[in-house]
Backbone as a printed PyTorch tensor [residue, N CA C, xyz], in Angstrom:
tensor([[[ 18.7110, -53.2410, -58.2900],
         [ 17.6300, -52.6550, -59.0510],
         [ 18.1420, -51.4250, -59.7990]],

        [[ 17.5330, -51.1690, -60.9280],
         [ 17.8880, -49.9560, -61.6610],
         [ 17.1550, -48.7690, -61.0340]],

        [[ 17.5760, -47.5850, -61.4110],
         [ 16.9460, -46.3750, -60.8890],
         [ 15.4550, -46.3390, -61.2540]],

        [[ 15.1250, -46.7320, -62.4620],
         [ 13.7250, -46.7400, -62.9090],
         [ 12.9110, -47.7510, -62.1000]],

        [[ 13.4790, -48.9190, -61.8450],
         [ 12.7780, -49.9360, -61.0590],
         [ 12.5260, -49.4430, -59.6380]],

        [[ 13.5160, -48.7870, -59.0570],
         [ 13.3610, -48.2370, -57.7060],
         [ 12.2490, -47.1930, -57.7040]],

        [[ 12.2640, -46.3070, -58.6890],
         [ 11.2290, -45.2630, -58.7950],
         [  9.8460, -45.8860, -58.9450]],

        [[  9.7230, -46.8750, -59.8080],
         [  8.4320, -47.5120, -60.0410],
         [  7.9310, -48.2650, -58.8080]],

        [[  8.8350, -48.8850, -58.0770],
         [  8.4310, -49.6970, -56.9250],
         [  8.1630, -48.8580, -55.6750]],

        [[  8.9770, -47.8250, -55.4530],
         [  8.8840, -47.0840, -54.1980],
         [  8.3760, -45.6530, -54.3410]],

        [[  8.4800, -45.0830, -55.5290],
         [  8.0380, -43.7010, -55.7120],
         [  8.7460, -42.7670, -54.7500]],

        [[  7.9870, -41.9990, -53.9870],
         [  8.5420, -41.0590, -53.0210],
         [  8.5330, -41.6310, -51.5950]],

        [[  8.2720, -42.9090, -51.4490],
         [  8.1570, -43.5100, -50.1340],
         [  9.5220, -43.9760, -49.6350]],

        [[ 10.2000, -43.1000, -48.9130],
         [ 11.5370, -43.4000, -48.3920],
         [ 11.5070, -44.5260, -47.3700]],

        [[ 10.4590, -44.5570, -46.5760],
         [ 10.3100, -45.5910, -45.5460],
         [ 10.2320, -46.9720, -46.1850]],

        [[  9.4190, -47.1040, -47.1920],
         [  9.2520, -48.3830, -47.8820],
         [ 10.5690, -48.8090, -48.5440]],

        [[ 11.2710, -47.8680, -49.1390],
         [ 12.5490, -48.1730, -49.7920],
         [ 13.5780, -48.6460, -48.7650]],

        [[ 13.6520, -47.9600, -47.6320],
         [ 14.6170, -48.3560, -46.6010],
         [ 14.2600, -49.7260, -46.0220]],

        [[ 12.9750, -49.9520, -45.7820],
         [ 12.5330, -51.2370, -45.2230],
         [ 12.8380, -52.4030, -46.1640]],

        [[ 12.9150, -52.1380, -47.4620],
         [ 13.1760, -53.1930, -48.4510],
         [ 14.6540, -53.6000, -48.5020]],

        [[ 15.5260, -52.8220, -47.8690],
         [ 16.9480, -53.1700, -47.8650],
         [ 17.1830, -54.4370, -47.0430]],

        [[ 18.2050, -55.1890, -47.4020],
         [ 18.6380, -56.3140, -46.5700],
         [ 19.1340, -55.7530, -45.2470]],

        [[ 18.9950, -56.5130, -44.1930],
         [ 19.4090, -56.0200, -42.8740],
         [ 20.8880, -55.6330, -42.8440]],

        [[ 21.7160, -56.3000, -43.6430],
         [ 23.1440, -55.9700, -43.6980],
         [ 23.3870, -54.5980, -44.3290]],

        [[ 22.4230, -54.1250, -45.1210],
         [ 22.5610, -52.8300, -45.7880],
         [ 22.0090, -51.6780, -44.9590]],

        [[ 21.2930, -51.9930, -43.9100],
         [ 20.6920, -50.9550, -43.0650],
         [ 21.7120, -50.4850, -42.0390]],

        [[ 21.9530, -49.1820, -42.0340],
         [ 22.9790, -48.6520, -41.1300],
         [ 22.4760, -47.5000, -40.2680]],

        [[ 21.1840, -47.2120, -40.3260],
         [ 20.6640, -46.0900, -39.5580],
         [ 20.4000, -46.4760, -38.1140]],

        [[ 20.6310, -45.5370, -37.2110],
         [ 20.2820, -45.7320, -35.8050],
         [ 18.7700, -45.6160, -35.6770]],

        [[ 18.2370, -45.9350, -34.5220],
         [ 16.7880, -45.8350, -34.3080],
         [ 16.3080, -44.3900, -34.4770]],

        [[ 17.0590, -43.4410, -33.9680],
         [ 16.6850, -42.0280, -34.1150],
         [ 16.6880, -41.6320, -35.5890]],

        [[ 17.6730, -42.1040, -36.3340],
         [ 17.7370, -41.8020, -37.7660],
         [ 16.5750, -42.4550, -38.5140]],

        [[ 16.2390, -43.6830, -38.1460],
         [ 15.0960, -44.3560, -38.7800],
         [ 13.8010, -43.6080, -38.4980]],

        [[ 13.6060, -43.1740, -37.2670],
         [ 12.4030, -42.4160, -36.9120],
         [ 12.3350, -41.1190, -37.7210]],

        [[ 13.4730, -40.4740, -37.8740],
         [ 13.5390, -39.2380, -38.6560],
         [ 13.2220, -39.5180, -40.1200]],

        [[ 13.7730, -40.6000, -40.6560],
         [ 13.5050, -40.9750, -42.0410],
         [ 12.0120, -41.2510, -42.2390]],

        [[ 11.3860, -41.9060, -41.2810],
         [  9.9560, -42.2170, -41.3860],
         [  9.1100, -40.9340, -41.3630]],

        [[  9.4780, -39.9980, -40.4970],
         [  8.7590, -38.7140, -40.4720],
         [  8.9410, -37.9790, -41.7870]],

        [[ 10.1570, -37.9670, -42.2950],
         [ 10.4490, -37.2840, -43.5600],
         [  9.7310, -37.9660, -44.7190]],

        [[  9.6290, -39.2800, -44.6740],
         [  8.9910, -40.0320, -45.7500],
         [  7.5300, -39.6180, -45.9260]],

        [[  6.8290, -39.4560, -44.8220],
         [  5.4180, -39.0470, -44.8970],
         [  5.2880, -37.6710, -45.5430]],

        [[  6.1790, -36.7790, -45.1910],
         [  6.1570, -35.4250, -45.7580],
         [  6.5590, -35.4640, -47.2320]],

        [[  7.6180, -36.1910, -47.5270],
         [  8.1320, -36.2800, -48.8950],
         [  7.1260, -36.9620, -49.8170]],

        [[  6.4610, -37.9990, -49.3300],
         [  5.4800, -38.7320, -50.1250],
         [  4.3060, -37.8250, -50.5240]],

        [[  3.9840, -36.8680, -49.6670],
         [  2.9070, -35.9060, -49.9500],
         [  3.4270, -34.6230, -50.6040]],

        [[  4.7040, -34.6520, -51.0250],
         [  5.3690, -33.5070, -51.6640],
         [  5.4360, -32.2910, -50.7470]],

        [[  5.4840, -32.5450, -49.4470],
         [  5.5240, -31.4780, -48.4490],
         [  6.8140, -30.6840, -48.4310]],

        [[  7.8850, -31.2520, -48.9730],
         [  9.1390, -30.5060, -49.0630],
         [  9.1720, -29.6660, -50.3330]],

        [[  8.2940, -29.9920, -51.2630],
         [  8.3050, -29.3420, -52.5760],
         [  7.3880, -28.1220, -52.6380]],

        [[  6.2500, -28.2060, -51.9640],
         [  5.2530, -27.1400, -52.0450],
         [  5.0580, -26.4860, -50.6890]],

        [[  4.7970, -25.2090, -50.7090],
         [  4.5530, -24.4420, -49.4920],
         [  3.2380, -24.8890, -48.8550]],

        [[  3.2810, -25.1620, -47.5720],
         [  2.0990, -25.5610, -46.8190],
         [  1.8690, -24.5130, -45.7310]],

        [[  0.8830, -23.6330, -45.9090],
         [  0.6580, -22.5680, -44.9260],
         [  0.3900, -23.0950, -43.5140]],

        [[ -0.3090, -24.2180, -43.4040],
         [ -0.6000, -24.7770, -42.0770],
         [  0.6890, -25.2050, -41.3730]],

        [[  1.5800, -25.8600, -42.1100],
         [  2.8630, -26.2690, -41.5260],
         [  3.6710, -25.0430, -41.1200]],

        [[  3.6320, -24.0080, -41.9340],
         [  4.3670, -22.7800, -41.6240],
         [  3.8090, -22.1190, -40.3620]],

        [[  2.4780, -22.0650, -40.2520],
         [  1.8530, -21.4600, -39.0730],
         [  2.1980, -22.2150, -37.7940]],

        [[  2.4280, -23.5170, -37.9380],
         [  2.7980, -24.3310, -36.7790],
         [  4.3090, -24.3590, -36.5640]],

        [[  5.0310, -23.5440, -37.3250],
         [  6.4880, -23.4720, -37.1660],
         [  7.1960, -24.7270, -37.6390]],

        [[  6.5750, -25.4540, -38.5560],
         [  7.1440, -26.6950, -39.1030],
         [  7.4920, -27.6990, -37.9950]],

        [[  6.6960, -27.6990, -36.9320],
         [  6.9420, -28.6020, -35.8030],
         [  6.8520, -30.0740, -36.1810]],

        [[  6.0970, -30.4140, -37.2040],
         [  5.9830, -31.8000, -37.6330],
         [  7.1210, -32.2390, -38.5330]],

        [[  7.9700, -31.3030, -38.9030],
         [  9.0790, -31.6190, -39.7950],
         [ 10.2830, -32.1180, -39.0010]],

        [[ 11.0510, -33.0300, -39.5920],
         [ 12.2500, -33.5300, -38.8970],
         [ 13.3470, -32.4720, -38.8900]],

        [[ 14.2960, -32.6570, -37.9970],
         [ 15.4630, -31.7820, -37.9310],
         [ 16.2290, -31.9090, -39.2520]],

        [[ 16.3920, -30.7930, -39.9470],
         [ 17.0070, -30.8460, -41.2760],
         [ 18.4900, -31.1930, -41.2290]],

        [[ 19.1690, -30.8410, -40.1560],
         [ 20.5790, -31.2120, -40.0280],
         [ 20.7080, -32.7290, -39.9180]],

        [[ 19.8400, -33.3370, -39.1250],
         [ 19.8490, -34.7950, -38.9860],
         [ 19.4390, -35.4560, -40.3040]],

        [[ 18.4520, -34.8920, -40.9730],
         [ 18.0120, -35.4370, -42.2540],
         [ 19.1260, -35.3640, -43.2940]],

        [[ 19.8740, -34.2680, -43.2940],
         [ 21.0250, -34.1330, -44.1910],
         [ 22.0720, -35.1970, -43.8810]],

        [[ 22.3080, -35.4270, -42.6020],
         [ 23.2720, -36.4440, -42.1820],
         [ 22.8380, -37.8410, -42.6460]],

        [[ 21.5490, -38.1220, -42.5590],
         [ 21.0110, -39.4110, -43.0040],
         [ 21.2120, -39.5670, -44.5040]],

        [[ 20.9010, -38.5230, -45.2550],
         [ 21.0480, -38.5730, -46.7110],
         [ 22.5070, -38.8270, -47.0880]],

        [[ 23.4210, -38.1350, -46.4460],
         [ 24.8390, -38.3300, -46.7360],
         [ 25.2850, -39.7580, -46.3910]],

        [[ 24.7940, -40.2690, -45.2790],
         [ 25.1310, -41.6160, -44.8420],
         [ 24.6330, -42.6480, -45.8720]],

        [[ 23.4380, -42.4430, -46.3820],
         [ 22.8570, -43.4040, -47.3140],
         [ 23.4900, -43.3150, -48.7000]],

        [[ 23.9220, -42.1380, -49.0870],
         [ 24.5810, -41.9850, -50.3820],
         [ 25.9130, -42.7320, -50.4050]],

        [[ 26.6110, -42.7260, -49.3070],
         [ 27.9170, -43.3780, -49.1960],
         [ 27.7710, -44.8940, -49.2000]],

        [[ 26.6160, -45.3880, -48.7440],
         [ 26.3930, -46.8310, -48.6820],
         [ 26.6590, -47.3680, -50.0360]]])
């Protein structure tokens, strides 16, 4: 798929994009998949882009570990 097709089909939904991969292309562990799914919900709502006072007051407890998320992103870029 082209970049535009991916954007049009999946938008900001990382979970949906990952689920659409062929099983041979999926390389994330279960913990990484769970982290990606948590991040997808936040990213889809632009939660990484805009300040959310409620999330800040809760110490960003609903957010995934950013070190693990960075590792996932690097792993997927290399694919």
